[in-house]
Each structure stands twice: as structure tokens, then as C-alpha cells.
N, C-alpha and C positions, 0 to 999 in steps of 0.2 A: 625624896628625891623625883619618886614617879609622879606625885603629887605637881610639883612643879613643872617637872618636864612635861607632863600633860596639858597644864595650863597654859604653858608657851606655845605647845606644840596648837592648842586649840584658837590661840589668839594669831595662829599664821605665820609662827617663827618658822623658817627652813633649815636655820643650822644651830645647833646647840653645841655646846661645847661641856665635857668634862674634864676638869681640873684634877688630876690625882698627883700631883705634885706632894702633896702632905700624906698620899696613900700610900703605906707600907705593904698592905696586901686586901685580895678583895675574896669575898666568899660567894657562893654561888649562885646565891638571891641577887647580890647587887648586880653580880654579871648577867645575871636574867631581865634585870630591870633595865639595864643597857641595852639588852639585844632587842627588850620589847620598845622602847624609846628609837632605837637605830630604824626597828619594822617601820613603825608607825611615821617616821619623818622619811623613810624609803619611799613610803606610798604618792611622795607630792613630788613633781619637778624638781631636781635640784637640791632636794631636801637630803639631810646628813648629820649624823652625829662625828664631833671631832673630838678626841681624848687627847687632852694635852698633858706634856710631861709626864707619860705613862710609866718610864722605869724600865728596867730590863724584867723585874719579876712579875708587873703587872703584865707588861707588853705579851710575856710567854705565858701567861693565865688567861689572855683573851684570846691568844692565838691555838693554844692547846685545844680549845673549845671551838674553834673556826670564826669564831666571832670579827675577826681581822677583815673579813669581807662584807662586814656589814656595817664597819664604822670606819673611819680615817683613825688609824693610829698617829699620831706625832706629824701630821701632813707637812710636808716641806714648804709647802706654799698655802699659807690661811691668813686671814684679817688679824688673829691675834699675833702670830708670828713675828717676836722682837719687842712686841711691848707687853710680852704676858706678865713682869714686874708689876708695870704700871697698873694693869688691869686687875691684880691681886690686890693691889692697894686700895683700889677703888670698890671693891665686891660687897656688896651686907648681906646678910643672911636673909632670906626670904620668908616672908610671915608663915606659921606654919597654920592653919586654920584648926585642925584638930589633930590628934593621935589616935592610931586606928584601934580598935578595941580586938579581943583575942580572935574574934571569928574576921575581921576585916585581916588582920595581919595573917592568919592564916591563908585566906584567899590571895592575898598579893605576893605569899611566900609559893603559894602553888602555883599560881600564874607565871611568876618567874621563872620556875623551874621547866612548866609547861614550853615558854618560849624556849629555854634551851636545850630542851629534848626536841622540839621541832625542828632544829636548823640542821641536822644529820643525824646519820645512824649511829656514828660512836655515842653522840649526847644520848641520843635516848637510849640508847641501852645502859649508860655510865646511871642517866638519871630515872630511869624506870622506876626502880624501887623507891627512891624519895618521891615520886609522883604520886604512886600508888599508896604511901602511907599519907602522905598528905590528902589523899582524897578522901582517905578512909576518916582521917581528922576530921576535916571540913564538914563530912555527913553527919558525922557523931555528933559537931558542935552546931550543925544546923536544926538536928535533932533537939539539943539541947534548948534552942534558942527558941523553938517553936512551941516546946511543952512549957516554958517559962514566959513567953509571950512577948518576948524579944525578937529581936532580926536586925 
């Protein structure tokens, strides 16, 4: 999702919609990835991340981390409102250029949690130990990659 979102933002998209209709729950990495995309979009005039069909559980998860201030959750007025079933029918899975290796995955997970931690003091406290563990893990993996000639 991050790769696709980054590509669309780089191509000039100002509004991305993430449909959570089939999503029964989200982990912190996914929510941190959403927060990062929302932050990159909001850096542009009229840029926004919209969440479609969040459901009460996902809405609560986003609100609990204060992410509802970064994105529009089920906005009452949007281009897709009232057409979501037709849009879902036409969706195609984006081509994935590559799967991240272990080092890249650790970087992505760390970035997602740093993004969450940066949003408010409560999140900083909640995710501080996760960020510390991931930073240590990343350092270890970087040392291992350097010693084996990878990167």
C-alpha cells in the first residue's frame, strides 16, 4: 500500500481513498502507513486522505491514535459517496514491483511507528518501546548486511 500510495502522490494525486469495507481490524503498522500518506498529502493544497467504510472498530482505532485529525473518515461529501459499490466492481489490484526484503520491511515498520509516535504525546509514550526495539533491530540488520556485502 505504501508503494502504491507514494507512486500516486508522486504522480500528482491530491486525494487518495482507502476503502476499509472488507477490513475487520488494523495493526499499528498499517495505521502508521496511513498517517504517513495523510501527512504527505496534506503538504499539498487540497491534499487529503479519505477513509471509506471504516466501520466502528476501525474508526475507533484511528480516533484513539488521533489520526482522525489527519484524514477524513467517511466524509459526508465526497466524489465516491453513493457510488462505492460501482467503484469497488471496477477496482483492479495494483501491480507490485517487488516484495521488500527483511531489512526493507524493518525500515517500513519503523517508519510507520515513528509516524504514529510523532503525532502526539500519547502516541509517543505508547510506541516509544516499539520504536526503540525497531531501531535496534534495524541497526543489527544494517551491520549484518554490511558484513555480508548486501544493502
